[in-house]
N, C-alpha and C positions, 0 to 999 in steps of 0.2 A: 634489529632488535634481534639479540640472540636469549636464549632461555638455558637455566639449569634443570634437570630432570624436577617437577614439582614434586612435596616433597609432605606438603601438609594441604589440607581443604581449600585454606586461604590461597594455596601459590597454584592450586590448580583451578581457583576462580578466577584468578589474575590473567591464569592464561587460556579461560574460555573466553572471556572479557578482551582480550585482543585482537583472537581469532576474529572476535564479531568486530570488532568497533576498524580491524584491518579490510572486512570485508565491506563493512560499509561503505570505507574509503572510496574501495572499487565500482562501486555502485554507482560512485558520481563521476566516474571516468568511463564504465564499460555497461551495456545492457546486461541485463542474469544470465542470457545465453552465451555469452562470452567469460564470465568469472568462472575459472579451472581451480579445479582443488590444486594441482603441481602449483599454479603462479599466490595463489592463497598464500601455500605452504612457503613457498620464497618468502613473499613480504612480510610473513607474519616470523618468520628467521625459524621455523619448526621444520623440521624432515617430514615430509608425508605423514609416515606412519604412525611421526607423534602425534601431528592435528587430528589424525583418527582414534585417539586416544581421548578427546574430549566431545569429539563430533563423529558420529557414527559413518557420517557419508556426508559429500557437499551439499545436496540438499536440504540434512539437519540441522545445518550450519545455517542455511538460506532460512530455512522457516523459521527459529528461532530468532534471528534479525528482522524479519516481519512481523514475528509480533511482539519485536522491541518499537518498531516501527509503530506500529498500528497503538501500543500504547501510549509514545509520545504523543502521536497525532490527535488522540483522541484527549490527551489532556489541553493539549493549546484549542481544540476545537470548543471545548467547552467555553474556555474562556473569549474564544471568537464569535459565540452565539452569544452570550449572554453581552458584550458589548454591543456587537452589530444588531441586536434582534431586537425592536421595539415592541412589547407583547401587546399592548394596547392598539396596535392596529389590526385593520380591519385582515381575516385571513388570507384573501389572497397577498395581501401586502406580504403580510409575514412569509407566507410560505417563498413569495420570490425574493424575500432577503435570504432565506436561508440556502436558497440553491445558488444563489450569488454566492455566499461564504464559504459553503462546500464546496460549489467548484474552484474558487480562488486556493482552497485551503486543497485541496486537491493535485490540482495542478502545476501547485509548486513543491509535492513531493511526488517528481516521478519517480523515483527507485523503488519506494513502495508501493506504487501500481503496479509498477513492469514485474515486481515481486507476487501482488494478488493477481496478477494477469498470468503467472505461471503455474499458480497453485496447483490448480489444478490436474493440468498437464504435462507438469515437470515436478513441483516441487515436492509434491507427496507422492510420489512416486521413490524406488532406490532408499525406504524406511523403513525401519522396522514398524510395527504394531504398535511398540508402547511409545516411539518418538511420534507417530503422527498421532494417537488419540491424545499426548497429549497435550500437541499442540490443536486441536478440534474442541479440546476444553478450555485453554486459553482463549480460542476464537470463542465460543459460547458467551465468557463472560465481557470480550470485548463489543460482542451482537447485543450484549445487554445494554452496555455503556453505553452506545451509538444509538439504540431505541429508545434509551430513559433522554438522554439529550432534547433530540427530536421532537417528545412525544410536552418535553418542558418547555417548548417554544410552539406547538403543534400540536394540542391535548386531543384534537379534533383528528387524526389522521386515524386517534386508537392500536387496535391490533396491526393493522397498516406498516404499522412503524416498523414491524421488524424486516418486510417484504421489502418495503425502500429501503433499509439501511442496507441489507444484502445485495438487491439491484445497484445501488451506489457504487458498490464497490466492484462488484462485478463490470459494469460502465468504466468506468477508471482503468481497472485492469486493462480490459478491451483498449479504450482509446491510450492506453500509451504506448503501445506498438506503430502506435501513429508520431507520437508525439518528436521524432526526428526521422525524417524520413532518408537513406543514401542517396550519399550522392549521384550513382547513377538517376535516381526516378526527382533530386530537385532539377537534374539537369533536362529532364523530359520535361518536368513542369513549363522549363524557362524556356526551350524549345515549341511548347505547343500549348498556350495559355490555357486553352480547353479543359486540359487533362487536370489542370490544377484545384478543378471541382472536387476530386478525390482527396486532395490533402488537408486533413482533418486538425486544426488547433482544439486541443484539449480542454483547456481554460472555457472559450465561447461553447463548443460542442457538449461538454458535461454542465455549462448554466443552461443552456435552451432543451438538455436532454432530462435533467433534472426539474426546470420549472414545469415544464409538461407532465411528468410522472406527477411533482407534487400536486398541480390542480387537478389532474385528472381523480388522484387517491382520495381527495378530499371532499367529506359530503357536502350537497348541493342543497342549497335553501329551498 
């Protein structure tokens, strides 16, 4: 893909979308840590200085991509919860259903979880105040959306829905680091089966942790 110089706002937006789409495709092949600005520039067909006309850094690209992923995920999550949670069920059963849906949905979006896991330690560095503030404002909107979804099916959570939303994404981000163990670690697990206790399967681990968290946060009769 090659581009001529963008001369209109519409053309600039096309370039920005192409950069984000290319970064998204790269995250299907590699972890966040392996995605470089040089390789992104090569794949998108723009010189590195030209990519920096649209995004001030690699981290700025990935922050905007993370917000895109979150928006798409929350839209799909609303449908998944509506279809999978019977609001007439007892509280504990609704909580277990919500935890199952969240874990299944998040484990199918490891690129998003990987980005979220890198947010505080990597992505929010090497960006301007303007970029990180814009991302945080968008994040507040996503947090409000997720909190509203949880309260729709678990109104008993009350104010704890916000904290649970934050902890869910933090946990998903942390577990994403264990989703694809390196070959050397897989070989160690195979050679010494006892070591495999440290192997974490994201979906199962998320479901167990979220179920415990939800049941612990809910009011007791």
